[in-house]
RORO-954791 format. One line per field, with one value per residue: residue number from 1; residue in one letter; x, y, z of N, C-alpha, C in turn. Coordinates in steps of 0.05 Angstrom, whole numbers. Example, Ala and Ser with C-alpha at 12.3 -4.5 7.8 and 13.67 -1.06 7.14 Angstrom:
# RORO-954791
i 1, 2
aa a, s
n_east 264, 257
n_north -114, -45
n_up 156, 142
ca_east 246, 273
ca_north -90, -21
ca_up 156, 143
c_east 264, 258
c_north -66, 1
c_up 156, 157
//
This chain:
# RORO-954791
i 1, 2, 3, 4, 5, 6, 7, 8, 9, 10, 11, 12, 13, 14, 15, 16, 17, 18, 19, 20, 21, 22, 23, 24, 25, 26, 27, 28, 29, 30, 31, 32, 33, 34, 35, 36, 37, 38, 39, 40, 41, 42, 43, 44, 45, 46, 47, 48, 49, 50, 51, 52, 53, 54, 55, 56, 57, 58, 59, 60, 61, 62, 63, 64, 65, 66, 67, 68, 69, 70, 71, 72, 73, 74, 75, 76, 77, 78, 79, 80, 81, 82, 83, 84, 85, 86, 87, 88, 89, 90, 91, 92, 93, 94, 95, 96, 97, 98, 99, 100, 101, 102, 103, 104, 105, 106, 107, 108, 109, 110, 111, 112, 113, 114, 115, 116, 117, 118, 119, 120, 121, 122, 123, 124, 125, 126, 127, 128, 129, 130, 131, 132, 133, 134, 135, 136, 137, 138, 139, 140, 141, 142, 143, 144, 145, 146, 147, 148, 149, 150, 151, 152, 153, 154, 155, 156, 157, 158, 159, 160, 161, 162, 163, 164, 165, 166, 167, 168, 169, 170, 171, 172, 173, 174, 175, 176, 177, 178, 179, 180, 181, 182, 183, 184, 185, 186, 187, 188, 189, 190, 191, 192, 193, 194, 195, 196, 197, 198, 199, 200, 201, 202, 203, 204, 205, 206, 207, 208, 209, 210, 211, 212, 213, 214, 215, 216, 217, 218, 219, 220, 221, 222, 223, 224, 225, 226, 227, 228, 229, 230, 231, 232, 233, 234, 235, 236
aa m, d, g, n, g, r, w, a, e, r, r, g, h, a, r, f, f, g, h, v, r, g, a, a, r, i, r, g, v, v, e, e, a, v, s, q, g, i, s, a, l, t, l, f, a, f, s, t, e, n, w, k, r, p, e, a, e, r, t, v, l, w, g, l, l, e, r, y, l, r, k, e, v, p, g, l, l, r, q, n, v, r, l, q, i, i, g, d, q, s, r, l, p, e, s, s, r, r, a, i, a, s, a, q, h, v, l, s, q, c, s, g, m, v, l, t, l, a, l, s, y, g, a, r, a, e, i, i, e, a, a, r, r, f, a, q, e, c, e, q, g, r, a, s, a, t, d, l, d, e, a, t, f, s, g, l, l, q, t, a, e, l, g, d, l, s, d, v, d, l, v, i, r, t, s, g, e, q, r, i, s, n, f, l, l, w, q, v, a, y, a, e, f, v, f, r, p, e, p, w, p, e, f, g, a, e, q, f, s, d, v, l, k, t, f, a, g, r, e, r, r, f, g, g, v, t, l, p, r, p, e, l, g, v, n, g
n_east -25, -50, -86, -139, -194, -190, -186, -243, -267, -257, -278, -335, -357, -374, -325, -320, -332, -275, -250, -280, -255, -203, -193, -202, -156, -122, -107, -93, -39, -12, -17, 20, 63, 76, 88, 139, 172, 176, 193, 163, 108, 86, 31, 7, -48, -81, -70, -42, -61, -108, -151, -174, -206, -273, -326, -360, -338, -291, -317, -333, -286, -264, -303, -292, -241, -252, -285, -254, -217, -247, -261, -206, -176, -181, -155, -103, -85, -76, -37, 2, 9, 26, 0, 7, -1, 12, 14, -36, -78, -124, -160, -188, -250, -286, -306, -273, -224, -236, -245, -189, -157, -180, -163, -114, -104, -119, -82, -36, 6, 31, 84, 107, 113, 106, 48, 46, -5, -17, -39, -80, -19, 29, 96, 130, 103, 106, 161, 171, 150, 176, 227, 207, 199, 248, 264, 242, 260, 307, 301, 283, 325, 344, 363, 421, 443, 488, 472, 444, 437, 435, 414, 388, 347, 317, 296, 256, 218, 146, 159, 192, 180, 194, 240, 311, 279, 260, 277, 270, 268, 243, 205, 140, 98, 37, -5, 21, 35, 99, 130, 137, 101, 100, 112, 146, 189, 245, 255, 266, 315, 355, 317, 299, 257, 199, 164, 96, 49, 1, -63, -81, -128, -118, -70, -44, -24, 8, 21, 53, 95, 126, 149, 181, 215, 246, 263, 295, 335, 369, 424, 446, 484, 488, 516, 564, 613, 613, 659, 703, 701, 750, 785, 783, 828, 866, 899, 945
n_north -5, 14, 34, 42, 28, 41, 97, 101, 87, 124, 170, 155, 117, 59, 1, -14, 38, 64, 34, 44, 94, 96, 63, 97, 133, 106, 123, 169, 164, 129, 151, 197, 165, 145, 196, 211, 174, 123, 55, 12, -3, -27, -52, -63, -99, -140, -190, -255, -259, -231, -252, -268, -225, -202, -234, -204, -155, -177, -188, -129, -112, -147, -133, -79, -87, -106, -71, -29, -43, -51, 5, 36, 6, 29, 80, 58, 36, 81, 101, 66, 29, -37, -90, -140, -185, -209, -270, -315, -331, -364, -373, -328, -296, -319, -282, -238, -263, -268, -214, -195, -223, -208, -153, -162, -182, -142, -100, -133, -115, -71, -29, 6, 30, -24, -43, -69, -112, -142, -198, -229, -253, -269, -263, -299, -346, -341, -350, -404, -430, -428, -446, -498, -510, -511, -551, -596, -589, -611, -661, -683, -681, -641, -600, -581, -581, -546, -507, -469, -399, -337, -307, -346, -364, -314, -322, -356, -332, -299, -249, -253, -240, -182, -178, -144, -105, -128, -121, -84, -14, 26, 31, 44, 59, 67, 105, 104, 59, 17, -29, -87, -128, -180, -165, -180, -195, -215, -188, -135, -127, -87, -43, 21, 52, 91, 115, 141, 182, 187, 155, 113, 131, 187, 196, 214, 239, 284, 274, 227, 247, 274, 239, 213, 251, 254, 204, 206, 239, 206, 165, 112, 63, 9, -28, -25, 29, 105, 138, 199, 256, 269, 333, 380, 413, 473, 487, 527
n_up -52, -8, 56, 30, 57, 111, 105, 88, 132, 174, 150, 159, 126, 92, 84, 16, -4, -6, -30, -85, -90, -87, -133, -168, -173, -196, -246, -259, -226, -265, -312, -297, -292, -343, -370, -344, -367, -345, -349, -324, -278, -226, -190, -133, -123, -94, -44, -26, 24, 30, 15, 65, 78, 83, 41, 15, 10, -18, -68, -85, -97, -142, -184, -180, -202, -258, -278, -274, -320, -365, -372, -374, -416, -467, -460, -443, -485, -520, -495, -504, -470, -438, -412, -356, -307, -249, -202, -167, -212, -215, -174, -177, -197, -258, -284, -275, -296, -353, -368, -351, -388, -437, -435, -437, -488, -516, -508, -517, -563, -548, -542, -499, -435, -385, -349, -288, -252, -185, -169, -126, -107, -75, -47, -22, -33, -87, -94, -74, -119, -157, -139, -129, -188, -213, -183, -202, -257, -247, -222, -277, -307, -337, -310, -258, -195, -191, -238, -217, -202, -193, -236, -265, -224, -222, -277, -265, -241, -225, -256, -299, -341, -351, -355, -351, -325, -278, -232, -178, -173, -148, -83, -64, -5, 11, 66, 109, 134, 147, 123, 85, 67, 47, -9, -78, -51, -70, -119, -97, -70, -77, -78, -65, -20, -7, 48, 57, 82, 66, 52, 0, -29, -25, -55, -113, -174, -167, -116, -128, -164, -130, -102, -140, -143, -103, -99, -143, -115, -83, -69, -100, -82, -92, -48, -48, -49, -53, -84, -77, -116, -164, -155, -206, -244, -282, -332, -354
ca_east -46, -58, -103, -167, -209, -189, -187, -274, -275, -255, -303, -362, -369, -365, -301, -309, -327, -253, -240, -280, -241, -175, -189, -201, -131, -100, -113, -66, -3, -13, -16, 43, 92, 81, 102, 152, 185, 182, 181, 154, 103, 72, 7, -2, -80, -93, -53, -53, -72, -127, -164, -178, -223, -304, -332, -374, -307, -279, -338, -329, -256, -268, -323, -279, -221, -271, -292, -226, -208, -273, -264, -183, -164, -177, -129, -77, -78, -72, -13, 21, 11, 24, -7, 13, -8, 24, -2, -50, -105, -136, -170, -200, -273, -283, -316, -251, -204, -244, -234, -160, -146, -193, -145, -77, -100, -118, -54, -9, 23, 37, 108, 118, 115, 93, 36, 36, -28, -15, -67, -79, -2, 47, 122, 132, 86, 123, 196, 177, 144, 203, 246, 193, 200, 281, 279, 229, 278, 338, 291, 276, 357, 344, 394, 427, 442, 503, 469, 429, 453, 416, 402, 366, 324, 298, 287, 235, 194, 134, 164, 208, 171, 203, 272, 323, 262, 241, 292, 251, 281, 230, 177, 120, 78, 16, -26, 39, 58, 128, 133, 134, 76, 105, 114, 168, 207, 259, 261, 267, 337, 368, 305, 294, 237, 193, 131, 81, 29, -32, -77, -82, -150, -109, -53, -44, -3, 17, 44, 76, 122, 141, 167, 199, 240, 258, 281, 319, 355, 376, 449, 451, 510, 486, 528, 593, 626, 622, 689, 700, 708, 778, 794, 792, 853, 862, 931, 942
ca_north 9, 15, 52, 48, 17, 61, 116, 101, 87, 146, 185, 143, 98, 33, 7, -9, 63, 73, 19, 59, 122, 82, 51, 123, 146, 95, 129, 194, 149, 113, 174, 207, 146, 146, 213, 208, 156, 97, 32, -12, 2, -57, -32, -86, -97, -159, -199, -278, -260, -216, -279, -274, -220, -220, -245, -181, -138, -182, -181, -110, -108, -154, -115, -55, -95, -109, -49, -8, -58, -41, 33, 45, 2, 45, 103, 52, 31, 102, 113, 45, 9, -61, -102, -161, -200, -238, -276, -338, -326, -383, -365, -300, -308, -333, -259, -229, -275, -262, -189, -194, -239, -193, -132, -165, -187, -110, -86, -141, -104, -44, -29, 25, 26, -45, -44, -106, -113, -163, -205, -260, -252, -266, -264, -325, -364, -340, -362, -431, -445, -421, -468, -524, -510, -511, -581, -612, -595, -631, -686, -687, -684, -616, -583, -593, -558, -524, -489, -441, -377, -313, -295, -366, -360, -301, -326, -375, -313, -285, -219, -258, -227, -161, -181, -131, -96, -139, -117, -63, 7, 41, 19, 70, 48, 91, 104, 110, 26, 16, -56, -97, -143, -199, -162, -181, -203, -221, -165, -110, -125, -68, -25, 46, 56, 114, 108, 164, 185, 191, 129, 110, 145, 215, 197, 218, 242, 302, 262, 208, 264, 283, 224, 215, 272, 244, 182, 222, 248, 187, 159, 79, 48, -24, -49, -1, 55, 124, 149, 220, 256, 284, 361, 387, 431, 477, 490, 553
ca_up -51, 15, 65, 29, 76, 137, 99, 88, 156, 185, 139, 169, 97, 87, 62, -5, -17, -1, -57, -107, -94, -88, -167, -186, -167, -215, -275, -257, -233, -296, -335, -296, -298, -377, -384, -330, -380, -330, -359, -311, -254, -209, -168, -115, -115, -78, -37, -20, 52, 28, 14, 92, 78, 74, 11, 3, 8, -39, -86, -96, -104, -160, -192, -193, -226, -282, -289, -291, -342, -391, -376, -377, -432, -494, -449, -439, -518, -530, -485, -513, -443, -437, -380, -350, -282, -227, -179, -172, -229, -216, -155, -186, -206, -283, -302, -270, -315, -380, -369, -360, -418, -458, -437, -442, -509, -540, -507, -526, -579, -540, -533, -485, -408, -368, -325, -280, -231, -173, -162, -114, -107, -52, -54, -13, -53, -114, -84, -64, -137, -172, -124, -144, -219, -216, -171, -225, -274, -237, -226, -303, -315, -349, -297, -246, -173, -199, -252, -206, -201, -192, -258, -271, -212, -231, -297, -255, -218, -248, -265, -311, -370, -340, -359, -336, -309, -261, -208, -172, -165, -122, -76, -46, 8, 24, 95, 135, 140, 146, 119, 55, 66, 20, -38, -92, -38, -86, -135, -79, -56, -75, -81, -53, -8, 7, 66, 51, 105, 55, 47, -26, -43, -29, -72, -136, -195, -158, -94, -146, -178, -109, -95, -159, -141, -70, -106, -156, -98, -68, -73, -97, -87, -91, -31, -62, -37, -76, -88, -87, -143, -165, -164, -230, -255, -306, -341, -370
c_east -56, -67, -132, -191, -209, -194, -229, -277, -278, -269, -329, -368, -356, -341, -297, -323, -296, -237, -241, -268, -212, -176, -189, -177, -108, -93, -89, -47, -1, -4, 16, 68, 93, 95, 123, 181, 195, 174, 172, 143, 82, 56, -1, -34, -92, -68, -68, -68, -98, -148, -183, -205, -256, -314, -351, -360, -297, -294, -336, -303, -253, -290, -308, -256, -228, -277, -274, -208, -223, -260, -236, -169, -155, -149, -104, -69, -60, -40, 7, 34, 15, 16, -2, 8, 11, 6, -26, -80, -126, -158, -191, -229, -264, -286, -288, -225, -212, -233, -205, -149, -159, -164, -123, -86, -107, -92, -29, 7, 40, 71, 121, 116, 92, 73, 33, 16, -16, -32, -65, -40, 11, 75, 132, 130, 105, 154, 190, 166, 162, 222, 236, 209, 233, 289, 264, 250, 302, 325, 290, 303, 362, 365, 396, 439, 467, 501, 452, 443, 428, 402, 377, 347, 307, 283, 259, 215, 178, 140, 189, 211, 182, 236, 288, 305, 252, 252, 281, 273, 273, 212, 166, 98, 70, 9, -7, 45, 73, 135, 127, 113, 80, 99, 142, 187, 243, 275, 274, 293, 352, 350, 302, 268, 217, 161, 117, 54, -3, -39, -84, -100, -143, -84, -53, -24, 16, 43, 65, 96, 136, 158, 189, 224, 258, 285, 308, 344, 375, 405, 451, 472, 508, 508, 559, 604, 622, 649, 688, 707, 735, 778, 796, 817, 849, 889, 923, 967
c_north 12, 37, 54, 43, 32, 83, 127, 101, 108, 172, 178, 132, 72, 27, 0, 16, 75, 61, 35, 82, 112, 76, 72, 144, 125, 104, 151, 186, 138, 138, 191, 183, 147, 173, 220, 193, 133, 70, 4, 3, -21, -40, -67, -88, -115, -180, -232, -271, -235, -227, -282, -248, -223, -220, -222, -165, -150, -178, -150, -105, -121, -146, -94, -65, -90, -84, -20, -24, -50, -5, 43, 30, 17, 70, 86, 47, 50, 107, 89, 32, -18, -72, -129, -167, -220, -245, -300, -334, -349, -382, -339, -315, -307, -305, -241, -237, -267, -235, -183, -202, -221, -167, -141, -171, -152, -95, -107, -138, -83, -42, -6, 12, -9, -45, -70, -103, -144, -178, -232, -267, -249, -279, -291, -346, -366, -359, -392, -443, -449, -444, -496, -528, -520, -543, -603, -608, -613, -653, -705, -691, -660, -596, -594, -570, -535, -506, -472, -420, -360, -304, -324, -368, -342, -300, -348, -364, -305, -260, -228, -244, -201, -158, -173, -112, -108, -131, -81, -42, 21, 24, 39, 50, 73, 81, 101, 82, 26, -8, -69, -112, -164, -195, -161, -182, -204, -198, -144, -112, -100, -36, 9, 51, 80, 110, 138, 164, 184, 158, 132, 128, 180, 214, 193, 232, 260, 290, 238, 227, 277, 261, 208, 228, 260, 217, 194, 235, 232, 178, 133, 72, 18, -45, -31, 9, 77, 137, 179, 227, 273, 312, 367, 414, 446, 498, 511, 569
c_up -22, 34, 59, 45, 100, 126, 99, 114, 173, 177, 145, 144, 108, 72, 37, -16, -12, -22, -80, -110, -97, -126, -180, -191, -186, -241, -276, -251, -248, -309, -335, -297, -329, -381, -364, -353, -365, -347, -353, -285, -246, -194, -153, -105, -96, -73, -36, 11, 47, 23, 39, 96, 67, 46, -5, -3, -14, -75, -100, -111, -137, -190, -201, -204, -252, -293, -293, -318, -368, -389, -384, -407, -456, -485, -453, -472, -531, -523, -487, -489, -445, -416, -379, -321, -267, -213, -183, -192, -223, -196, -157, -203, -233, -297, -301, -290, -347, -380, -372, -386, -438, -458, -445, -479, -533, -533, -517, -544, -569, -534, -520, -454, -406, -346, -311, -252, -214, -161, -153, -114, -79, -61, -42, -33, -84, -118, -85, -97, -159, -162, -136, -177, -223, -201, -192, -252, -270, -239, -260, -323, -338, -335, -279, -219, -178, -223, -239, -199, -190, -207, -270, -256, -214, -258, -290, -244, -237, -266, -290, -339, -371, -362, -338, -318, -285, -233, -198, -164, -145, -112, -58, -37, 19, 52, 107, 147, 129, 142, 95, 48, 48, -10, -56, -71, -54, -97, -121, -70, -59, -84, -61, -42, 3, 20, 63, 71, 95, 50, 18, -40, -48, -43, -98, -148, -176, -128, -113, -159, -150, -102, -114, -152, -113, -80, -121, -141, -81, -87, -76, -105, -93, -77, -34, -39, -67, -68, -101, -111, -152, -173, -196, -235, -278, -316, -352, -378
//
């Protein structure tokens, strides 16, 4: 969800104003995802690199997170949406961790779309941690190097709870930037990418629906080839 700060600065506002407007966009996108039958939606809310931002800006972001959870959980419950978090929550303020735990508890029995918030998340750190976990299992005699395959490694990542849904189908990047920025590097191996010029505060349900139409028209070969269809004949 990129471009909040730059969107605000171009309008002569402080950066936090863009974050406020950006947070307001989440509801429409989530509702559109549910209506489209999407099984899993992940929002990259705060990266490990974002800790470099000024403390005042980070404080606004954590406040917006807590406000979003308090305000939106009843609606998510009605839509049968389950909430999960990826990233290093230990770095988050205690009040934010309490708000997350409360929201997850309320939504824990939901069986519809899984909404994942990536908070204090970095894909390289996630991959390193998974490698360390496997190495520890080998050291303790519970595994050997020959046991490691893609399925095993995927099961050690933070997205393992998503099961088959952990492999990303579509990545949307707003604000015109065209890079991954350390997001789900393992999981996006065969994802389709759509880069939109709008900053996140201008990206809503309508734009999301347009992206889904674009995605529906993509030909996904997963490294293979598309064979020509045989011509149909009619016998009479």
